[in-house]
C-alpha positions in Angstrom: 8.0 -15.6 5.3 8.9 -11.7 5.9 12.5 -11.1 5.7 15.2 -8.9 8.0 15.1 -5.2 6.5 17.4 -4.6 3.8 19.1 -2.0 2.2 16.2 -1.2 -0.5 13.1 -1.1 3.1 16.0 1.1 4.6 16.1 3.7 1.7 12.2 3.3 1.7 12.0 3.8 4.8 13.8 7.2 5.2 11.2 8.6 2.6 8.3 7.6 4.2 9.6 8.6 7.4 10.6 12.5 5.4 7.1 12.2 4.1 5.6 11.7 7.5 7.4 14.3 8.8 6.2 16.9 6.3 2.6 16.2 7.2 2.4 18.4 10.0 4.6 21.1 8.0 2.5 21.0 5.0 -0.9 21.5 6.7 0.9 24.3 9.3 2.4 25.7 6.4 -1.1 26.4 4.6 -2.5 27.2 8.0 -3.4 30.8 7.0 -4.9 29.8 3.4 -7.5 27.1 5.0 -7.5 25.6 9.1 -5.6 22.4 9.2 -9.0 20.8 10.8 -10.7 21.8 7.3 -7.2 20.5 5.0 -7.6 17.4 7.1 -11.2 16.7 6.4 -10.7 17.7 3.0 -7.7 15.6 2.2 -10.1 12.5 3.9 -12.5 12.3 1.8 -10.8 12.7 -0.9 -8.5 9.5 -0.6 -11.8 7.7 0.7 -13.2 7.7 -2.6 -9.9 7.2 -4.1 -9.3 3.9 -1.9 -13.2 3.2 -2.8 -12.3 3.7 -6.5 -9.2 1.4 -6.4 -10.9 -1.5 -4.5 -13.2 -1.8 -7.2 -11.6 -1.1 -10.7 -8.4 -1.9 -9.9 -7.4 -4.7 -7.2 -10.7 -6.0 -6.5 -9.8 -7.1 -3.4 -12.3 -9.3 -1.0 -13.9 -7.1 2.1 -14.8 -8.8 5.0 -18.5 -8.0 5.7 -19.6 -6.6 8.6 -16.3 -4.6 9.7 -17.8 -1.4 8.8 -20.1 -1.3 11.1 -18.3 -2.6 14.4 -14.6 -2.7 14.3 -13.9 -0.8 11.9 -16.1 2.2 13.0 -14.2 1.9 16.0 -10.7 2.1 14.4 -11.8 5.1 12.0 -13.4 6.8 14.5 -9.8 6.6 16.9 -8.2 7.4 13.7 -10.2 10.2 12.7 -10.1 11.9 16.4 -6.6 11.8 16.4 -6.2 13.8 13.2 -8.6 16.1 14.9 -6.6 16.2 17.6 -3.4 16.9 15.4 -5.4 19.4 13.6 -5.8 21.3 16.3 -2.6 21.0 18.3 -0.9 22.6 15.2 -2.5 25.9 15.9 -1.0 26.2 19.0 2.3 24.8 19.0 5.1 23.9 17.1 5.5 21.0 14.4 8.5 19.7 16.3 6.3 19.5 19.4 3.4 18.1 18.1 5.5 15.2 15.8 7.6 14.4 18.5 4.2 14.0 21.2 2.6 12.0 18.5 5.2 9.4 18.4 4.7 8.4 21.5 2.0 6.2 20.4 4.4 2.9 20.6 4.2 3.4 24.6 0.7 3.4 24.5 0.3 0.7 22.1 2.9 -1.4 24.7 0.9 -0.8 27.6 -2.2 -1.5 25.8 -0.9 -4.9 24.7 0.4 -5.7 27.7 -2.9 -6.6 29.5 -4.2 -8.1 25.7 -1.7 -10.4 24.5 0.2 -12.7 26.2 2.8 -12.7 23.6 3.2 -8.8 24.0 4.1 -8.3 27.7 6.5 -5.9 28.6 9.9 -7.2 29.7 12.2 -5.2 32.2 13.8 -3.1 29.5 11.1 -2.2 28.1 9.4 -1.0 31.2 12.6 1.4 31.9 11.7 2.7 28.3 8.4 3.8 29.4 9.7 5.4 32.6 11.8 7.2 30.4 9.2 8.7 27.9 7.1 10.0 30.8 9.9 11.3 32.4 10.5 12.9 28.8 7.3 13.9 28.4 6.9 15.6 32.2 10.4 17.6 31.6 9.1 18.9 28.4 6.4 20.2 30.0 6.9 21.1 33.5 10.7 22.4 33.1 10.1 25.7 31.6 7.9 26.4 34.5 9.8 25.0 37.4 13.0 27.1 35.6 11.4 30.2 35.1 12.4 30.4 31.7 10.7 32.8 29.3 9.2 32.0 26.5 10.1 32.5 23.1 8.9 35.7 21.1 6.3 33.5 18.7 4.9 31.2 21.3 1.5 30.8 21.1 0.2 32.0 25.0 -1.6 28.1 24.7 0.8 26.4 23.9 1.3 23.3 26.3 -2.8 22.9 25.0 -1.2 22.0 21.6 1.3 19.8 23.5 -1.7 18.1 25.3 -3.6 17.5 21.9 -0.4 16.2 20.5 0.0 13.9 23.3 -3.6 12.8 23.2 -3.3 11.9 19.2 -0.5 10.0 20.1 -2.5 8.1 23.0 -5.6 7.3 20.3 -2.9 6.5 17.6 -1.7 3.8 19.8 -5.4 2.8 20.4 -5.9 2.6 16.2 -3.1 0.3 16.3 -4.2 -1.9 19.3 -7.7 -2.2 18.0 -6.1 -3.0 14.5 -4.1 -6.0 16.4 -6.8 -7.3 18.2 -9.7 -7.5 16.0 -10.9 -9.2 12.9 -9.3 -5.8 11.0 -5.4 -7.6 11.6 -7.2 -10.2 8.5 -8.6 -7.4 6.1 -7.3 -6.0 3.3 -5.7 -3.0 3.4 -8.1 -0.9 1.3 -10.4 -1.5 3.7 -8.6 -0.5 6.8 -7.8 2.7 5.3 -11.5 3.4 3.7 -12.3 2.8 7.5 -9.9 5.0 8.6 -10.6 7.6 5.8 -14.1 7.9 5.3 -14.9 8.2 9.7 -11.8 11.2 9.9 -13.7 12.6 7.2 -16.8 12.3 8.9 -15.8 13.0 12.3 -13.4 16.0 11.5 -15.8 18.0 9.3 -18.5 18.2 12.0 -16.0 19.7 14.0 -14.9 22.2 11.3 -19.0 23.0 10.8 -19.6 23.2 14.6 -16.3 25.7 15.2 -16.9 27.7 11.7 -13.6 26.5 10.5 -14.5 26.7 7.2 -13.1 29.9 5.5 -10.7 29.4 2.2 -8.1 31.4 0.4 -7.1 29.9 -2.6 -3.2 30.0 -2.9 -0.4 28.1 -4.9 1.0 27.2 -1.0 -2.6 25.6 -0.6 -2.6 23.8 -3.4 0.7 22.2 -3.3 0.1 21.5 0.5 -3.2 19.3 -0.6 -2.1 17.4 -2.8 1.5 16.6 -1.1 -0.9 15.8 1.7 -3.5 13.6 -0.4 -1.5 11.9 -3.1 2.3 11.5 -0.9 0.9 11.8 2.8 -2.9 9.9 3.2 -2.5 7.8 0.2 1.1 6.2 -1.4 3.0 6.4 1.9 0.1 3.9 3.6 0.1 1.7 0.6 3.7 1.5 0.8 4.3 0.9 4.6 1.3 -1.8 4.0 3.6 -3.6 1.4 6.8 -3.1 3.6 4.8 -4.7 6.4 4.1 -8.1 4.4 7.3 -8.4 3.2 10.1 -7.6 6.4 9.8 -8.1 10.0 7.6 -5.7 11.7 9.9 -5.0 14.6 12.8 -3.9 12.5 10.7 -1.7 10.6 9.3 0.1 13.6 12.6 1.0 14.9 13.5 2.6 11.8 10.0 4.8 12.0 12.1 6.8 14.8 13.5 8.8 11.7 9.9 10.8 11.9 10.6 12.8 15.0 13.9 13.8 14.1 13.3 15.0 11.0 10.2 16.7 12.5 12.6 18.7 14.4 14.8 19.7 11.8 12.4 20.3 9.2 10.6 22.6 11.4 13.3 24.3 12.5 14.8 25.0 9.1 11.4 25.5 7.4 9.4 27.2 9.2 12.0 28.9 11.4 11.0 27.1 14.8 13.0 27.5 17.5 13.5 24.2 19.7 13.9 25.1 23.3 16.4 23.5 25.1 14.1 22.0 27.7 12.2 20.5 25.3 15.1 19.1 23.2 16.3 17.2 26.5 12.6 15.9 26.9 12.5 14.7 23.1 15.5 12.9 23.7 14.1 10.6 26.5 11.1 10.6 25.0 12.7 9.0 21.8 15.4 6.6 23.9 12.6 5.0 25.7 10.6 4.7 22.9 13.0 3.4 21.0 14.1 0.6 23.9 9.6 -0.2 23.8 9.5 -0.6 20.3 13.1 -2.3 19.5 14.2 -4.0 22.4 13.5 -7.5 20.5 16.2 -6.1 18.1 18.9 -4.4 20.8 18.4 -8.1 22.8 19.2 -10.0 19.1 22.1 -7.5 18.6 24.0 -8.2 22.0 23.3 -12.5 21.6 24.8 -12.4 18.2 28.0 -10.0 19.8 28.0 -12.6 22.6 28.0 -15.2 20.1 31.2 -13.7 18.3 33.1 -13.1 21.2 32.7 -17.2 22.0 
């Protein structure tokens, strides 16, 4: 039986959210030495091999038959396209924009599962959250144009395209979650799910890298540290720890804590990469995060309100 989130879980989630927020920064920070898409392809291929070795030589967990050619192919392709869009988004827009738009994924999950699972039908509070999130997205996109604000000096002329790609990555992440929740993959071992995601990400992104010619590599310490961080901490350790937490704690409570990631992304992007956070985007991002919180944390909120009302009786 899964238990309520305790101090240990919160501490672990803080570390995980910092790692996930640093993922985009590591990709962009090493972009001068290797294209983000090539970084994603390389790390995914290495991690796929490591997961297969862990499965065969250590865990010996029983993989479900026939998954790789059906639902595994779908979820792996969605995952690969998600990270392809993230990598390309980082070429045009800031890491803070990418991490905020990426974490709109729960909105797409909620809307998608509303039509698939009776237990996941949205209530009024969640629809309000969805409306706030889309209002925040609209403000983040349209406010600079409507207000006539001048772009920052270091802004890419196609920054809007990067934002669109990041939002698309959030939608694909949502699609991945829906497939995981509604197919046989929900009962598959963690190693099998991660292997499907990683090897197909390697395949999808590698084809794109070769097609677009993003194959230049300049060896450097920055690139080496970035790849080691992405392979060992982001793509391997953090995912295994996340699934370990999901097996022991209530998923909804953990989901609420993941909202630390875009907040950390905003702060770390401004600090480490000297990125400017526009006021219009900050207002839009706050609306997005509040909306996502209402959608993903409504069960937690309702329980808190109910407990408070009981104490007041």
